[in-house]
C-alpha positions as CSV (number, residue, x, y, z in Angstrom):
1,X,158.0,170.1,109.9
2,X,158.2,166.5,108.5
3,X,161.3,164.4,109.0
4,X,162.5,162.2,106.3
5,X,161.8,158.5,107.1
6,X,164.9,156.6,107.9
7,X,165.4,153.4,105.9
8,X,165.8,150.3,108.0
9,X,168.4,147.7,107.2
10,X,166.9,144.5,105.6
11,X,167.8,142.4,108.7
12,X,166.2,144.8,111.2
13,X,163.5,143.1,113.4
14,X,161.4,146.2,112.7
15,X,161.0,145.2,109.1
16,X,158.1,142.8,108.8
17,X,156.3,141.5,105.7
18,X,152.7,141.1,106.8
19,X,150.0,139.0,105.3
20,X,146.8,140.2,106.9
21,X,143.7,138.1,107.7
22,X,141.5,137.6,104.7
23,X,144.4,137.6,102.3
24,X,145.3,134.4,100.4
25,X,148.5,133.8,98.5
26,X,149.0,130.9,96.2
27,X,152.7,130.3,95.5
28,X,156.0,130.3,97.3
29,X,157.2,133.3,99.4
30,X,160.9,134.1,99.7
31,X,162.2,137.0,101.9
32,X,165.2,138.3,103.8
33,X,163.0,139.9,106.5
34,X,160.6,138.8,109.2
35,X,157.3,137.5,108.0
36,X,154.0,137.5,109.8
37,X,151.1,135.5,108.4
38,X,147.6,136.1,109.6
39,X,146.0,135.1,106.2
40,X,146.4,131.9,104.1
41,X,149.4,130.7,102.2
42,X,149.2,127.8,99.8
43,X,152.9,127.3,99.1
44,X,156.4,127.2,100.8
45,X,157.6,130.1,103.0
46,X,161.3,130.8,103.2
47,X,163.2,133.6,105.0
48,X,166.6,134.3,106.5
49,X,164.8,135.8,109.5
50,X,161.7,134.8,111.7
51,X,158.3,133.6,110.6
52,X,155.2,134.1,112.8
53,X,151.9,132.4,112.0
54,X,149.1,134.2,113.8
55,X,146.1,132.5,115.4
56,X,144.1,132.7,112.1
57,X,147.1,132.1,109.9
58,X,147.3,128.9,107.8
59,X,150.3,127.7,105.8
60,X,149.9,124.7,103.5
61,X,153.5,124.1,102.5
62,X,156.9,123.9,104.1
63,X,158.6,126.5,106.3
64,X,162.3,127.3,106.3
65,X,163.6,130.0,108.6
66,X,165.9,131.0,111.5
67,X,163.1,131.2,114.2
68,X,159.4,130.4,114.1
69,X,156.5,131.2,116.4
70,X,153.3,129.4,115.4
71,X,149.8,130.0,116.8
72,X,147.8,129.0,113.8
73,X,148.1,126.1,111.4
74,X,151.0,124.6,109.5
75,X,150.3,121.7,107.2
76,X,153.7,120.8,106.0
77,X,157.3,120.4,107.2
78,X,159.3,123.0,109.1
79,X,163.1,123.5,109.0
80,X,164.1,125.9,111.7
81,X,167.7,126.8,112.3
82,X,167.0,128.3,115.8
83,X,163.9,128.1,118.0
84,X,160.5,126.9,117.2
85,X,157.6,127.9,119.5
86,X,154.2,126.2,119.2
87,X,151.6,128.3,121.0
88,X,148.6,126.9,122.8
89,X,146.3,127.0,119.7
90,X,148.9,125.9,117.2
91,X,148.4,122.9,114.9
92,X,151.3,121.3,113.0
93,X,150.8,118.3,110.7
94,X,154.3,117.6,109.4
95,X,157.9,116.8,110.3
96,X,160.0,119.3,112.2
97,X,163.8,119.8,112.0
98,X,165.0,122.4,114.6
99,X,167.7,123.2,117.0
100,X,165.3,124.0,119.9
101,X,161.6,123.6,120.4
102,X,159.0,124.9,122.9
103,X,155.5,123.4,122.9
104,X,152.8,125.0,125.0
105,X,150.1,122.9,126.6
106,X,147.2,122.7,124.2
107,X,149.3,122.7,121.0
108,X,148.8,119.9,118.5
109,X,151.7,118.4,116.7
110,X,151.6,115.3,114.5
111,X,154.8,114.2,112.9
112,X,158.5,113.5,113.7
113,X,160.8,115.9,115.3
114,X,164.5,115.9,114.6
115,X,166.6,118.1,116.8
116,X,170.2,119.0,116.2
117,X,172.6,120.9,118.4
118,X,175.9,122.6,117.8
119,X,177.3,120.8,120.9
120,X,176.0,117.3,120.4
121,X,175.1,114.6,117.9
122,X,171.7,114.5,116.2
123,X,168.8,113.1,118.3
124,X,165.5,112.1,116.8
125,X,162.2,112.1,118.6
126,X,159.0,110.8,117.1
127,X,156.1,112.7,118.6
128,X,152.4,112.6,118.2
129,X,150.9,115.1,120.6
130,X,147.5,116.6,121.3
131,X,147.3,119.0,124.2
132,X,150.7,117.7,125.3
133,X,154.0,119.3,125.7
134,X,156.1,116.3,126.3
135,X,159.1,115.3,124.1
């Protein structure tokens, strides 16, 4: 006997918009759910949830989201309200505005990083990093 599928709330972490490898989107993407990009996006990506750019994912445009986990390439600016993680194979060419950042050894980041915290004043760090996780 088949059970009726339960609908997930739009903010559920189990709801993911996925752009698979080999797919290319030209234009902006707006969502209220998590987004995983393993293909190519030529445009801005905005969500009220999390964005993951997989190892083969490429975004040429700006990101705006709550949290981001980047393993592929971002060629544009990122505005992250929570945590930004740059994985070992990540490449980011653009400015970052985030509350918290984690950069793994091997990641490449070229741009300025502005960090804001609920508990302190704004601090700005200019960073040009290749295989470097210093801030």
